[in-house]
Backbone as CSV, one residue per row, in Angstrom:
resi,resn,N_x,N_y,N_z,CA_x,CA_y,CA_z,C_x,C_y,C_z
1,MET,48.886,11.068,-81.467,49.403,10.980,-82.814,50.910,11.259,-82.764
2,LYS,51.662,10.510,-83.484,53.110,10.708,-83.555,53.425,11.860,-84.526
3,ILE,54.515,12.559,-84.246,54.935,13.650,-85.132,55.204,13.110,-86.535
4,SER,55.685,11.878,-86.620,55.922,11.271,-87.937,54.631,11.161,-88.743
5,GLU,53.496,10.923,-88.072,52.206,10.863,-88.764,51.804,12.246,-89.270
6,ILE,52.090,13.266,-88.483,51.804,14.641,-88.902,52.613,14.957,-90.157
7,LYS,53.868,14.572,-90.143,54.740,14.774,-91.302,54.116,14.160,-92.551
8,GLU,53.628,12.932,-92.442,53.029,12.242,-93.588,51.716,12.894,-94.014
9,LEU,50.842,13.174,-93.054,49.540,13.767,-93.371,49.677,15.106,-94.097
10,LEU,50.669,15.888,-93.686,50.827,17.234,-94.247,51.861,17.289,-95.360
11,LYS,52.363,16.112,-95.754,53.386,16.038,-96.807,54.523,17.016,-96.509
12,ALA,54.965,16.983,-95.254,55.935,17.947,-94.763,57.368,17.438,-94.855
13,GLU,58.263,18.376,-94.974,59.693,18.117,-94.953,60.199,18.375,-93.538
14,VAL,61.063,17.513,-93.045,61.663,17.725,-91.731,62.849,18.673,-91.890
15,ILE,62.810,19.787,-91.194,63.891,20.760,-91.226,64.902,20.446,-90.122
16,CYS,64.396,20.103,-88.946,65.263,19.646,-87.860,64.431,18.823,-86.883
17,GLY,65.112,17.991,-86.131,64.429,17.156,-85.140,64.027,15.798,-85.664
18,GLU,64.708,15.317,-86.681,64.398,14.002,-87.276,64.346,12.912,-86.205
19,ASP,65.206,13.007,-85.205,65.270,11.997,-84.154,64.124,12.104,-83.149
20,LEU,63.274,13.123,-83.282,62.171,13.331,-82.341,60.801,13.009,-82.952
21,LEU,60.781,12.474,-84.161,59.514,12.213,-84.852,58.666,11.150,-84.163
22,CYS,59.251,10.380,-83.274,58.505,9.321,-82.584,57.710,9.859,-81.400
23,HIS,57.854,11.146,-81.069,57.114,11.723,-79.947,55.617,11.782,-80.245
24,ASP,54.830,11.554,-79.212,53.378,11.667,-79.314,52.944,13.092,-79.011
25,VAL,51.943,13.563,-79.749,51.296,14.839,-79.461,49.793,14.591,-79.446
26,TYR,49.097,15.423,-78.697,47.671,15.187,-78.497,46.788,16.329,-78.966
27,SER,47.398,17.458,-79.303,46.602,18.582,-79.778,47.494,19.550,-80.536
28,ALA,46.849,20.495,-81.211,47.579,21.455,-82.033,46.815,22.769,-82.066
29,CYS,47.520,23.812,-82.495,46.853,25.089,-82.724,47.471,25.728,-83.962
30,GLY,46.703,26.562,-84.618,47.185,27.260,-85.789,47.019,28.754,-85.596
31,SER,48.119,29.503,-85.718,48.047,30.950,-85.563,49.299,31.605,-86.116
32,ASP,49.127,32.807,-86.658,50.251,33.633,-87.063,50.483,34.740,-86.038
33,MET,49.650,34.777,-85.020,49.781,35.804,-83.978,50.297,35.151,-82.701
34,MET,51.562,35.363,-82.411,52.161,34.738,-81.241,51.558,35.256,-79.941
35,SER,51.035,36.480,-79.950,50.366,36.993,-78.749,49.121,36.157,-78.438
36,ASP,48.398,35.714,-79.461,47.240,34.843,-79.237,47.678,33.480,-78.720
37,VAL,48.768,32.961,-79.247,49.280,31.672,-78.769,49.610,31.775,-77.285
38,LEU,50.280,32.844,-76.898,50.641,33.038,-75.489,49.415,33.230,-74.604
39,ALA,48.410,33.920,-75.117,47.240,34.247,-74.304,46.221,33.121,-74.201
40,TYR,46.055,32.345,-75.262,44.935,31.421,-75.304,45.283,29.946,-75.394
41,VAL,46.504,29.624,-75.720,46.849,28.233,-75.980,47.342,27.566,-74.711
42,LYS,46.768,26.416,-74.427,47.192,25.603,-73.293,47.291,24.158,-73.756
43,ASP,48.297,23.462,-73.310,48.444,22.024,-73.571,48.401,21.667,-75.049
44,GLN,49.094,22.437,-75.856,49.172,22.145,-77.286,50.555,21.594,-77.589
45,GLY,50.639,20.562,-78.392,51.919,19.967,-78.722,52.497,20.494,-80.019
46,VAL,51.618,20.971,-80.918,52.043,21.379,-82.257,51.523,22.782,-82.551
47,LEU,52.398,23.599,-83.112,52.015,24.935,-83.564,52.107,24.976,-85.077
48,LEU,51.019,25.321,-85.746,51.017,25.524,-87.193,50.996,27.019,-87.439
49,THR,51.896,27.493,-88.297,51.998,28.935,-88.530,52.618,29.224,-89.887
50,GLY,52.356,30.408,-90.369,53.006,30.900,-91.572,53.979,32.018,-91.238
51,LEU,54.091,32.330,-89.960,55.002,33.373,-89.505,56.413,32.818,-89.410
52,VAL,57.366,33.541,-89.955,58.752,33.068,-89.969,59.653,34.093,-89.287
53,ASN,59.797,33.958,-87.976,60.797,34.723,-87.224,61.111,33.960,-85.938
54,SER,62.160,34.345,-85.266,62.623,33.585,-84.104,61.620,33.595,-82.955
55,GLN,60.710,34.565,-82.925,59.704,34.594,-81.865,58.797,33.367,-81.908
56,VAL,58.628,32.785,-83.074,57.806,31.577,-83.194,58.426,30.447,-82.373
57,VAL,59.716,30.259,-82.517,60.404,29.193,-81.785,60.403,29.507,-80.293
58,ARG,60.652,30.745,-79.947,60.662,31.131,-78.525,59.280,30.949,-77.897
59,THR,58.235,31.288,-78.632,56.871,31.111,-78.132,56.564,29.630,-77.944
60,ALA,56.911,28.815,-78.920,56.675,27.375,-78.813,57.392,26.806,-77.595
61,GLU,58.608,27.240,-77.365,59.373,26.745,-76.213,58.713,27.170,-74.904
62,MET,58.249,28.416,-74.830,57.585,28.908,-73.611,56.312,28.126,-73.309
63,MET,55.641,27.663,-74.376,54.373,26.951,-74.210,54.561,25.427,-74.197
64,ASP,55.814,24.986,-74.094,56.140,23.548,-74.036,55.670,22.776,-75.259
65,MET,55.676,23.405,-76.411,55.325,22.728,-77.655,56.543,21.964,-78.159
66,VAL,56.292,20.867,-78.846,57.399,20.022,-79.299,57.591,20.039,-80.812
67,CYS,56.672,20.703,-81.527,56.743,20.702,-82.990,56.131,21.980,-83.550
68,ILE,56.800,22.541,-84.555,56.267,23.684,-85.300,56.160,23.258,-86.756
69,VAL,54.987,23.484,-87.335,54.775,23.220,-88.758,54.610,24.559,-89.465
70,PHE,55.518,24.847,-90.374,55.393,26.050,-91.186,54.565,25.703,-92.415
71,VAL,53.443,26.392,-92.585,52.534,26.118,-93.694,52.893,26.993,-94.895
72,ARG,52.256,26.718,-96.022,52.436,27.489,-97.260,53.898,27.525,-97.710
73,ASN,54.609,26.416,-97.472,56.019,26.302,-97.883,56.917,27.381,-97.296
74,LYS,56.521,27.973,-96.195,57.381,28.957,-95.532,58.599,28.227,-94.982
75,ARG,59.754,28.863,-95.017,61.015,28.246,-94.582,61.594,29.025,-93.404
76,PRO,61.958,28.325,-92.328,62.586,29.012,-91.203,64.006,29.454,-91.565
77,THR,64.459,30.491,-90.905,65.818,30.970,-91.107,66.805,30.026,-90.425
78,ASP,68.078,30.162,-90.773,69.116,29.355,-90.123,69.131,29.590,-88.615
79,GLU,68.923,30.826,-88.221,68.876,31.167,-86.789,67.748,30.407,-86.090
80,MET,66.574,30.341,-86.731,65.438,29.630,-86.158,65.722,28.142,-86.045
81,VAL,66.346,27.587,-87.066,66.665,26.157,-87.064,67.618,25.840,-85.915
82,GLU,68.635,26.665,-85.748,69.603,26.442,-84.666,68.929,26.557,-83.303
83,LEU,68.083,27.545,-83.141,67.351,27.744,-81.888,66.456,26.543,-81.590
84,ALA,65.750,26.057,-82.596,64.871,24.895,-82.411,65.685,23.656,-82.031
85,ARG,66.835,23.466,-82.660,67.711,22.331,-82.301,68.107,22.395,-80.831
86,GLU,68.513,23.585,-80.398,68.924,23.776,-79.004,67.785,23.478,-78.035
87,MET,66.558,23.786,-78.447,65.393,23.634,-77.572,64.699,22.284,-77.731
88,GLY,65.161,21.468,-78.671,64.545,20.159,-78.874,63.161,20.228,-79.496
89,ILE,62.984,21.156,-80.424,61.699,21.339,-81.107,61.830,20.891,-82.554
90,VAL,60.891,20.067,-83.005,60.863,19.611,-84.390,60.336,20.738,-85.272
91,LEU,60.999,20.972,-86.398,60.501,21.932,-87.388,60.130,21.180,-88.657
92,LEU,58.900,21.398,-89.116,58.410,20.811,-90.358,57.981,21.926,-91.293
93,CYS,58.096,21.675,-92.594,57.670,22.631,-93.610,56.667,21.924,-94.522
94,SER,55.450,22.454,-94.612,54.383,21.833,-95.395,53.893,22.760,-96.512
95,PRO,53.539,22.183,-97.653,52.977,23.005,-98.725,51.510,23.370,-98.476
96,LYS,50.882,22.743,-97.497,49.455,22.975,-97.231,49.219,24.382,-96.678
97,ARG,48.016,24.898,-96.961,47.589,26.151,-96.338,47.172,25.837,-94.896
98,MET,47.154,26.835,-94.051,46.840,26.637,-92.634,45.482,25.953,-92.442
99,TYR,44.478,26.421,-93.136,43.127,25.876,-92.994,43.110,24.383,-93.310
100,GLU,43.706,24.018,-94.413,43.730,22.616,-94.819,44.563,21.775,-93.851
101,ALA,45.711,22.285,-93.437,46.583,21.543,-92.520,45.880,21.283,-91.189
102,CYS,45.254,22.306,-90.626,44.528,22.133,-89.362,43.380,21.144,-89.525
103,GLY,42.654,21.263,-90.630,41.536,20.354,-90.881,41.976,18.909,-91.015
104,LYS,43.073,18.677,-91.724,43.591,17.313,-91.892,43.975,16.707,-90.544
105,LEU,44.654,17.480,-89.722,45.057,16.968,-88.414,43.849,16.693,-87.533
106,TYR,42.896,17.598,-87.548,41.689,17.419,-86.735,40.919,16.174,-87.177
107,MET,40.713,16.034,-88.464,39.947,14.888,-88.972,40.693,13.565,-88.801
108,SER,41.994,13.640,-88.596,42.787,12.423,-88.379,42.897,12.077,-86.900
109,GLY,42.191,12.833,-86.057,42.121,12.478,-84.644,42.893,13.362,-83.696
110,LEU,43.579,14.369,-84.206,44.324,15.275,-83.333,43.388,16.415,-82.951
111,ASN,42.717,16.244,-81.819,41.787,17.281,-81.375,41.898,17.467,-79.869
112,ARG,41.561,18.602,-79.440,41.742,18.995,-78.034,41.046,18.047,-77.060
113,SER,39.878,17.559,-77.395,39.116,16.738,-76.453,39.671,15.326,-76.343
114,GLY,40.431,14.903,-77.328,40.960,13.552,-77.302,39.944,12.503,-77.713
115,GLU,38.742,12.952,-78.077,37.699,12.013,-78.503,37.956,11.557,-79.933
116,ALA,37.647,10.308,-80.199,37.765,9.797,-81.574,36.697,10.449,-82.422
117,LEU,37.021,10.718,-83.687,36.042,11.333,-84.595,35.362,10.289,-85.433
């Protein structure tokens, strides 16, 4: 799935990385606990979170994620936006709640197994 499709599905605003929306991603995870992301997440392209601090961007970069979606209309700080630009990470802001956002992506074919639903 292209990041641009995620943007449309989640009615998200692009905060940074407009030029990277054509990238493909194959899976996602949703968490507000970055320790869980570090401990349990493997091969995820998109991080959905409601947590707004620079550790989110640093965690995504460490895990080779290419996109962060902030749910519940959460807005990243200027520092986070600059950090994401430097790291080549797309930042999106969605009005959806985490549960709904994850469900929409999963039902649209973004799932860990790669199997069609």
